[in-house]
ZAGUFI-567453 format. One line per 3 residues: number of its first residue (from 0); for each residue x, y, z negated of C-alpha. Coordinates in steps of 0.5 Angstrom, whole numbers, plus 500, padded with zeros to 3 digits. Example, Ala and Ser with C-alpha at 12.3 -4.5 7.8 and 13.67 -1.06 7.14 Angstrom:
! residues 2
0	525 491 484  527 498 486
***
This chain:
! residues 227
0	501 500 501  502 507 501  501 513 498
3	502 519 500  503 526 495  502 533 496
6	502 538 491  501 546 492  498 551 488
9	493 551 493  492 560 491  489 558 495
12	490 552 499  489 555 507  488 553 514
15	496 552 514  495 547 508  491 543 512
18	495 543 519  502 540 514  498 534 510
21	496 533 517  503 532 520  505 529 514
24	500 524 515  501 522 521  508 521 520
27	508 515 515  500 514 516  499 512 508
30	492 507 505  491 514 501  493 521 499
33	493 524 494  492 532 493  494 534 486
36	493 543 484  498 545 480  496 547 473
39	501 553 474  504 556 479  512 554 481
42	514 559 479  510 565 478  508 563 471
45	501 565 472  495 564 478  491 569 482
48	484 564 481  485 559 475  485 551 476
51	478 551 476  476 554 482  482 552 485
54	481 545 484  475 546 487  477 549 493
57	482 544 495  475 540 496  476 543 504
60	483 536 504  477 532 505  475 534 511
63	482 530 514  479 524 512  475 526 519
66	481 523 523  480 515 518  487 514 522
69	491 518 519  487 519 512  483 513 511
72	482 516 503  483 522 501  482 524 492
75	483 531 491  486 530 483  487 535 477
78	491 532 473  496 537 473  491 541 472
81	489 538 465  496 537 463  497 545 463
84	490 546 460  492 541 455  498 545 454
87	503 540 456  508 540 460  509 538 466
90	514 536 472  513 533 479  518 527 477
93	512 526 472  507 527 475  510 520 480
96	511 517 474  504 517 474  502 515 481
99	507 509 479  504 506 473  497 507 478
102	499 504 483  505 499 481  507 496 488
105	506 502 493  510 506 497  511 513 494
108	511 519 498  512 527 497  510 531 502
111	513 538 502  516 544 505  522 545 508
114	524 551 504  523 546 497  527 541 501
117	533 546 500  532 547 494  530 541 491
120	536 538 488  534 544 483  528 541 482
123	528 537 473  530 529 475  530 529 483
126	534 524 485  529 520 479  523 524 485
129	529 520 489  529 514 488  520 513 487
132	519 516 492  520 518 499  521 526 501
135	517 527 508  519 534 510  514 538 515
138	518 544 517  515 552 516  520 555 521
141	522 554 528  529 553 528  531 552 521
144	532 543 523  540 543 522  540 546 516
147	535 542 513  538 535 515  546 537 513
150	542 538 506  537 532 507  544 528 508
153	548 531 502  541 530 498  541 521 501
156	548 520 504  543 513 506  539 517 510
159	533 512 508  529 517 502  528 523 506
162	523 523 513  521 529 517  515 531 519
165	514 535 526  509 539 526  508 546 529
168	507 551 524  502 556 522  504 563 520
171	501 563 514  502 564 507  497 564 500
174	500 570 498  498 574 504  492 571 504
177	491 573 498  493 581 498  488 581 506
180	483 579 501  485 583 496  485 589 502
183	478 587 503  479 582 510  475 575 511
186	481 572 513  476 567 515  481 566 522
189	486 563 516  481 559 511  476 553 511
192	469 554 510  469 550 503  475 556 501
195	471 561 504  465 560 500  469 560 493
198	472 566 495  466 570 497  461 566 491
201	467 568 485  469 574 488  476 572 488
204	482 577 490  480 583 489  486 585 487
207	492 582 484  490 581 477  492 573 475
210	488 570 471  493 567 467  493 559 464
213	496 556 459  503 558 460  506 550 460
216	510 547 465  508 545 473  509 538 476
219	511 542 480  515 547 475  515 553 470
222	521 556 471  526 555 477  530 549 475
225	523 545 472  521 542 478
***
């Protein structure tokens, strides 16, 4: 069994996220995908939208199940958000270890962006992450392959634990979308309908004032070296 984990702050999730996950899944052909919104932003220590709403917005990922050949089953998990709400510090390696317990014997894969690969050796217990799971790297920027492949070889000289997923990166980022929403733009071309409906209903991102969540670690990090 192959299980693909896709984590992120998803504040908000946008079509670029769906595009990258679709590419990673096409590369791996998993039996199950687990989308895991972070309890906290990896580096900001706060999010603009609270965890419960980011979890609800992540329901948009279920649209990818329409292509059953690529993603036959998808779960949106609130585990990292629950960890933060309980005051527990979490790291990506702990999330991967949880999946290893939940799916004994499964091949685990972790989908990340190219920027994350370049800083991966700063993550907490990154060697254990590589031992437990393969990385599936999607590139957000054209022309960065030489740097990425060189980094991958430094992290894994065997060349077996880090995979690359070809993707036509969509030029969008959650921070830019938040700023545009705060300025009154709709961003309907960048946002799935399910996400836009939550944003409109809750009047999210009207201004960049964060809804602070418990000040703990994210399943990717709480400080720059805490991924």
